[in-house]
C-alpha positions in Angstrom: 9.1 -24.2 -14.4 10.3 -21.5 -12.1 13.5 -23.5 -11.3 14.0 -23.8 -15.1 13.7 -20.1 -15.5 16.2 -19.4 -12.7 18.9 -21.3 -14.7 17.9 -19.9 -18.1 19.7 -17.2 -20.0 18.1 -13.9 -20.8 17.8 -14.7 -24.5 16.0 -18.0 -23.8 13.5 -16.3 -21.4 12.9 -13.5 -24.0 12.4 -16.0 -26.8 9.9 -17.9 -24.6 7.9 -14.8 -23.9 7.9 -13.7 -27.6 7.0 -17.1 -29.0 4.4 -18.1 -26.3 0.7 -18.1 -27.3 -1.1 -15.0 -26.0 -3.1 -17.0 -23.5 0.0 -18.5 -21.8 2.0 -15.3 -21.6 0.5 -14.1 -18.3 1.6 -17.4 -16.7 5.2 -17.0 -18.0 5.3 -13.4 -16.8 4.2 -14.5 -13.3 6.8 -17.3 -13.4 9.6 -14.9 -14.5 8.7 -12.6 -11.6 8.7 -15.5 -9.2 12.1 -16.6 -10.5 13.6 -13.2 -9.9 16.9 -14.1 -11.5 19.0 -11.4 -13.2 18.3 -13.0 -16.6 14.5 -13.4 -16.1 14.1 -9.8 -14.9 16.3 -8.5 -17.7 14.1 -10.4 -20.2 10.9 -8.9 -18.6 12.4 -5.5 -18.8 13.0 -5.8 -22.5 9.7 -7.6 -23.3 7.2 -5.4 -21.4 6.4 -2.2 -23.1 4.5 0.1 -20.8 3.8 2.6 -23.7 1.6 0.2 -25.6 -2.1 0.2 -24.7 -2.6 -3.3 -26.1 -0.2 -4.8 -23.5 -2.2 -3.3 -20.6 -3.5 -6.7 -19.3 0.0 -8.2 -19.4 1.5 -5.2 -17.5 -1.2 -5.5 -14.9 -0.4 -9.2 -14.5 3.3 -8.3 -14.0 2.5 -5.6 -11.4 0.1 -8.0 -9.5 2.8 -10.6 -9.4 5.4 -8.1 -8.2 3.1 -6.7 -5.5 2.3 -10.2 -4.2 5.8 -11.6 -4.4 6.5 -13.0 -0.9 10.2 -12.1 -0.8 10.9 -9.6 -3.5 14.4 -8.4 -4.5 15.7 -4.9 -4.9 16.2 -5.7 -8.6 12.4 -6.4 -8.9 11.6 -3.0 -7.3 14.2 -1.4 -9.6 12.4 -2.9 -12.6 9.0 -1.6 -11.5 10.3 1.9 -10.8 12.1 2.0 -14.2 9.0 0.9 -16.0 6.8 3.5 -14.3 9.3 6.4 -14.4 8.2 9.2 -16.8 5.7 7.0 -18.7 2.3 8.0 -19.9 0.2 5.1 -18.6 -3.4 4.1 -18.5 -4.8 5.2 -15.1 -5.5 1.6 -13.9 -1.9 0.6 -14.7 -0.4 3.7 -13.0 -2.6 3.1 -9.9 -1.5 -0.6 -9.7 2.1 0.4 -10.2 2.1 2.9 -7.3 0.4 0.5 -5.0 2.9 -2.2 -6.1 5.9 0.1 -5.2 4.5 0.5 -1.7 4.0 -3.3 -1.3 7.6 -4.0 -2.5 9.1 -1.3 -0.3 7.2 -2.7 2.7 8.4 -6.3 2.1 12.0 -5.3 1.5 12.0 -3.4 4.8 10.6 -6.4 6.5 13.6 -8.3 5.2 15.8 -5.6 7.0 16.9 -4.2 3.6 15.6 -0.6 4.1 18.9 1.1 4.6 20.8 -1.3 2.3 18.9 -0.9 -0.9 19.1 2.3 -2.9 15.9 1.2 -4.7 13.9 1.3 -1.4 14.8 5.0 -0.9 13.9 5.7 -4.5 10.6 3.9 -4.0 9.7 5.9 -0.9 10.7 9.2 -2.5 8.6 8.3 -5.6 5.5 7.8 -3.4 6.1 10.9 -1.2 6.9 13.2 -4.1 3.8 12.0 -5.9 1.7 12.6 -2.8 3.0 16.1 -2.4 2.2 16.9 -6.0 -1.2 15.2 -6.1 -4.2 17.6 -6.6 -7.1 15.2 -7.3 -8.6 13.3 -4.4 -8.4 9.8 -6.1 -4.7 10.4 -6.8 -4.1 11.3 -3.1 -5.9 8.1 -2.1 -3.7 5.9 -4.3 -0.5 7.3 -2.8 -1.9 6.8 0.7 -2.7 3.2 -0.2 1.0 2.8 -1.2 2.2 4.3 2.1 -0.1 1.9 3.9 1.5 -1.0 2.0 5.0 0.3 2.8 4.3 0.7 6.6 7.3 2.9 7.3 7.2 4.5 10.7 8.8 7.7 9.3 5.6 8.3 7.2 3.3 8.4 10.2 3.3 12.2 10.4 2.3 12.4 6.8 -0.5 10.0 7.3 -1.7 11.9 10.4 -1.8 15.1 8.5 -4.0 13.6 5.8 -6.2 11.8 8.3 -7.1 15.0 10.1 -7.3 17.5 7.2 -8.4 15.5 4.2 -11.8 14.9 2.7 -13.7 11.7 3.7 -12.0 9.3 1.3 -8.6 10.6 2.1 -9.2 10.5 5.9 -10.5 6.9 5.7 -7.5 5.7 3.6 -5.0 7.5 5.9 -6.6 6.0 9.1 -6.7 2.5 7.4 -2.9 2.9 6.7 -2.3 3.9 10.4 -4.2 0.8 11.6 -1.7 -1.5 9.8 1.1 -0.4 12.1 2.0 -2.5 15.2 0.9 -1.0 18.5 4.5 0.1 19.3 4.3 2.7 16.5 0.9 4.1 17.7 2.3 6.9 19.8 0.5 9.3 22.1 0.6 11.8 19.2 -1.3 9.3 17.0 -3.9 8.6 19.7 -4.4 12.4 20.3 -5.2 12.8 16.6 -7.6 9.8 16.6 -9.4 11.3 19.6 -9.8 14.6 17.8 -11.3 12.8 14.8 -13.6 10.6 16.8 -14.8 13.3 19.1 -14.9 15.8 16.2 -12.8 18.5 18.0 -11.7 20.4 14.9 -14.4 19.6 12.3 -17.1 17.1 11.4 -16.1 13.7 10.0 -18.1 11.0 8.3 -19.1 8.2 10.6 -16.8 5.7 8.8 -13.9 8.0 9.7 -14.9 8.3 13.3 -15.4 4.5 13.6 -11.9 3.9 12.1 -10.4 6.3 14.6 -12.2 4.6 17.5 -10.9 1.2 16.3 -7.3 2.4 16.6 -8.0 3.7 20.1 -9.6 0.4 21.1 -7.2 -2.0 19.3 -3.8 -0.5 20.2 -3.4 -0.8 24.0 -6.5 1.2 24.9 -6.5 3.4 27.9 -9.4 3.2 30.4 -10.2 6.9 29.8 -10.5 6.3 26.0 -12.8 3.3 26.6 -15.0 5.4 29.0 -15.2 8.4 26.6 -16.0 6.2 23.6 -18.8 4.5 25.6 -20.2 7.9 26.8 -20.1 9.1 23.2 -22.3 6.2 22.0 -25.3 7.8 23.9 -25.5 10.5 21.2 -24.9 8.2 18.2 -27.3 6.4 15.9 -28.1 2.8 16.9 -26.0 1.1 14.3 -22.8 3.0 15.1 -23.3 2.8 18.8 -23.9 -1.0 18.6 -20.7 -1.5 16.6 -18.6 0.3 19.2 -20.3 -1.5 22.1 -19.5 -4.8 20.5 -16.0 -3.7 19.9 -15.5 -2.9 23.6 -17.1 -6.2 24.6 -14.7 -8.1 22.3 -11.7 -6.2 23.8 -13.0 -7.2 27.3 -13.2 -10.9 26.3 
């Protein structure tokens, strides 16, 4: 079916979407995303109306399919960006769209298309601009999730700032995003910030935040001193948290 869509003309894909029974449309939308031909994406662009509340489930299906596409094209990212740009969307659709942009940017960069696709720069700027303007905590978390999906080394300073200064949910999300980076991107600056969070040098953090910071220190080429200091700190922790860290150190040793 996907092969058929790849050779179909725009008007044929559009007609298929319009005439299909409601229960089969999600399948056709997923297949059209998977096909990623110029015609199938153009048909999706014309068919999907992000301003209609009744098409919400179909839009979410489209965004899921885009986010999980194994080898997305710049044209697919362009379509997602255009559909989200300046629209008044249901909160769930907007959240999924922002996270999908991050996932598409990350996969395009893995294909070495970061500097070659104008859409990638537009996607990154969309996330960073939204993060700068976000005022509510849940909104900040969504943009940080998108940055975690994108995994761009250039965004590490932004993630560090939110990891140290944000409230618990923001700190947890930012640290989770940092954990996704390969060890070569976990610099001494990142490790210093994780030490400050774990040892609570600047302010108090929730235990989930401290544990996440400790995991980065233990998982990304740990230094002997970090291991020693984390073990010493377990003496003053509650049993559950101390046990978790001790098991983590044991696993590293094995």
